[in-house]
C-alpha positions as CSV (number, residue, x, y, z in Angstrom):
1,X,0.0,0.0,0.0
2,X,1.2,3.5,-0.8
3,X,-0.3,6.6,0.7
4,X,0.8,10.1,-0.3
5,X,-0.1,13.0,2.1
6,X,0.3,16.7,1.3
7,X,-0.6,19.1,4.0
8,X,-0.2,22.9,3.4
9,X,0.4,24.9,6.6
10,X,-0.9,22.5,9.2
11,X,-1.8,23.8,12.7
12,X,0.7,23.2,15.4
13,X,-1.4,20.6,17.3
14,X,-2.2,18.7,14.1
15,X,1.4,18.7,13.0
16,X,2.6,17.3,16.4
17,X,0.1,14.5,16.3
18,X,0.9,13.6,12.7
19,X,4.7,13.6,13.3
20,X,4.1,11.5,16.4
21,X,2.1,9.0,14.4
22,X,4.8,8.9,11.7
23,X,7.5,8.4,14.3
24,X,5.6,5.5,15.8
25,X,5.7,3.8,12.3
26,X,9.1,5.1,11.2
27,X,10.3,1.7,10.0
28,X,7.4,1.6,7.5
29,X,7.5,5.3,6.4
30,X,9.5,6.3,3.3
31,X,10.0,10.0,2.5
32,X,9.6,11.0,-1.1
33,X,13.0,12.5,-1.9
34,X,12.9,12.0,-5.7
35,X,13.4,15.0,-8.0
36,X,10.3,15.3,-10.2
37,X,9.9,17.7,-13.1
38,X,7.7,19.9,-11.0
39,X,10.2,20.1,-8.1
40,X,13.0,20.7,-10.7
41,X,11.0,23.6,-12.2
42,X,10.5,25.1,-8.7
43,X,14.2,24.8,-7.9
44,X,15.3,26.3,-11.3
45,X,12.8,29.2,-11.0
46,X,14.1,30.0,-7.5
47,X,17.7,30.4,-8.5
48,X,19.4,33.7,-9.3
49,X,20.5,34.1,-13.0
50,X,24.1,33.0,-12.7
51,X,23.1,29.9,-10.7
52,X,20.4,29.1,-13.3
53,X,23.1,29.3,-15.9
54,X,25.2,26.7,-14.1
55,X,22.3,24.3,-13.8
56,X,21.3,24.8,-17.5
57,X,24.8,24.4,-18.8
58,X,25.3,21.2,-16.8
59,X,22.1,19.8,-18.3
60,X,23.0,20.8,-21.8
61,X,26.4,19.1,-21.4
62,X,24.9,15.8,-20.1
63,X,25.6,16.5,-16.4
64,X,29.0,18.2,-16.3
65,X,30.0,21.8,-17.0
66,X,33.7,22.8,-16.7
67,X,34.3,26.0,-14.9
68,X,36.0,27.6,-18.0
69,X,32.6,27.6,-19.7
70,X,31.1,29.6,-16.8
71,X,33.9,32.2,-16.2
72,X,33.9,35.4,-18.1
73,X,37.7,35.2,-18.1
74,X,40.3,32.9,-16.6
75,X,40.7,35.0,-13.5
76,X,37.0,35.5,-12.7
77,X,35.6,33.7,-9.7
78,X,32.7,31.4,-9.3
79,X,32.7,32.0,-5.5
80,X,29.3,32.2,-4.0
81,X,27.5,30.3,-6.8
82,X,27.3,27.1,-4.8
83,X,25.8,29.0,-1.9
84,X,22.9,30.1,-4.1
85,X,22.3,26.5,-5.2
86,X,22.3,25.4,-1.5
87,X,20.0,28.3,-0.4
88,X,17.5,27.4,-3.1
89,X,17.4,23.8,-1.9
90,X,16.9,24.9,1.7
91,X,14.3,27.4,0.7
92,X,12.3,24.7,-1.1
93,X,12.2,22.7,2.1
94,X,11.2,25.7,4.2
95,X,8.3,26.4,1.7
96,X,7.2,22.7,1.9
97,X,8.1,21.9,-1.7
98,X,10.2,18.9,-0.8
99,X,11.5,17.1,2.2
100,X,14.6,18.3,4.1
101,X,16.8,15.5,2.9
102,X,16.5,16.1,-0.8
103,X,19.9,15.5,-2.4
104,X,21.4,18.6,-4.2
105,X,20.8,18.3,-7.9
106,X,24.3,19.7,-8.7
107,X,27.6,19.9,-6.9
108,X,30.7,22.0,-7.3
109,X,33.7,19.9,-8.3
110,X,37.2,20.7,-7.3
111,X,40.2,20.1,-5.1
112,X,38.4,21.4,-2.0
113,X,40.6,24.5,-1.7
114,X,41.0,26.9,-4.6
115,X,39.0,27.4,-7.7
116,X,36.0,25.2,-8.7
117,X,36.9,23.1,-11.7
118,X,33.3,22.4,-12.7
119,X,29.8,21.4,-11.6
120,X,28.3,17.9,-11.8
121,X,24.7,16.7,-11.9
122,X,24.0,13.0,-11.3
123,X,23.2,11.2,-14.5
124,X,19.8,10.2,-13.4
125,X,18.7,13.8,-12.9
126,X,19.8,15.2,-16.3
127,X,16.6,14.3,-18.2
128,X,14.3,15.5,-15.3
129,X,16.1,18.9,-15.2
130,X,16.2,19.1,-19.0
131,X,12.4,18.7,-19.2
132,X,11.9,21.2,-16.3
133,X,14.2,23.9,-17.8
134,X,12.6,23.4,-21.3
135,X,9.1,23.8,-19.7
136,X,10.1,26.8,-17.7
137,X,11.7,28.6,-20.6
138,X,8.8,27.8,-22.8
139,X,6.6,29.9,-20.4
140,X,9.0,32.8,-20.9
141,X,12.0,34.1,-19.1
142,X,12.3,33.8,-15.3
143,X,11.6,37.2,-13.7
144,X,14.5,37.9,-11.3
145,X,12.2,40.2,-9.3
146,X,10.0,37.2,-8.6
147,X,12.8,35.2,-7.0
148,X,12.1,35.1,-3.2
149,X,15.4,34.7,-1.6
150,X,14.5,35.5,2.0
151,X,18.0,35.0,3.3
152,X,19.5,37.6,0.9
153,X,16.6,40.0,1.5
154,X,17.0,39.7,5.3
155,X,20.8,40.2,5.0
156,X,20.2,43.3,2.8
157,X,17.7,44.7,5.3
158,X,20.0,44.1,8.2
159,X,22.7,46.0,6.3
160,X,20.4,48.9,5.7
161,X,19.3,49.0,9.3
162,X,22.8,48.9,10.7
163,X,24.1,51.7,8.5
164,X,23.5,55.1,10.1
165,X,21.8,57.6,7.8
166,X,24.2,60.0,6.0
167,X,23.7,63.7,6.4
168,X,23.4,65.6,3.2
169,X,26.3,67.8,2.5
170,X,25.9,71.1,0.9
171,X,28.6,73.1,-0.9
172,X,29.2,76.6,0.2
173,X,30.1,79.1,-2.4
């Protein structure tokens, strides 16, 4: 028997009771951590433009994109791009789009220290993400204003609030 349950914004008491029931039968409960086309679309749409490019280029190249294809020149950095990919995965969990233990669809490749040498997507995800990206782009370009990156927004707001207002300077003639 297979039962799929989707609950949007459960009340606190209901959620506690449901989680207790699931914990009681944990040996028989299996979380759905598979990447579907719909989940892949949500993930792709939630990424900033440069991170979307990494994902798309990896899909186009059958799962691996070398860093040289992503850098504007040999000295430019890809620093921070992996963070955007991770934040989108975390944000999807927070919004209830997938479970917490979803595997990342793409990972930075490299020696661990120094420049990233490329990004790899598991072979079994390439077709799923290819379909998701094609469907997303068929609907038109992703609106960067529509990306809800709460972490970045909160950081920006914190910066604004911690910076004292500047007095306007006037020139004397």
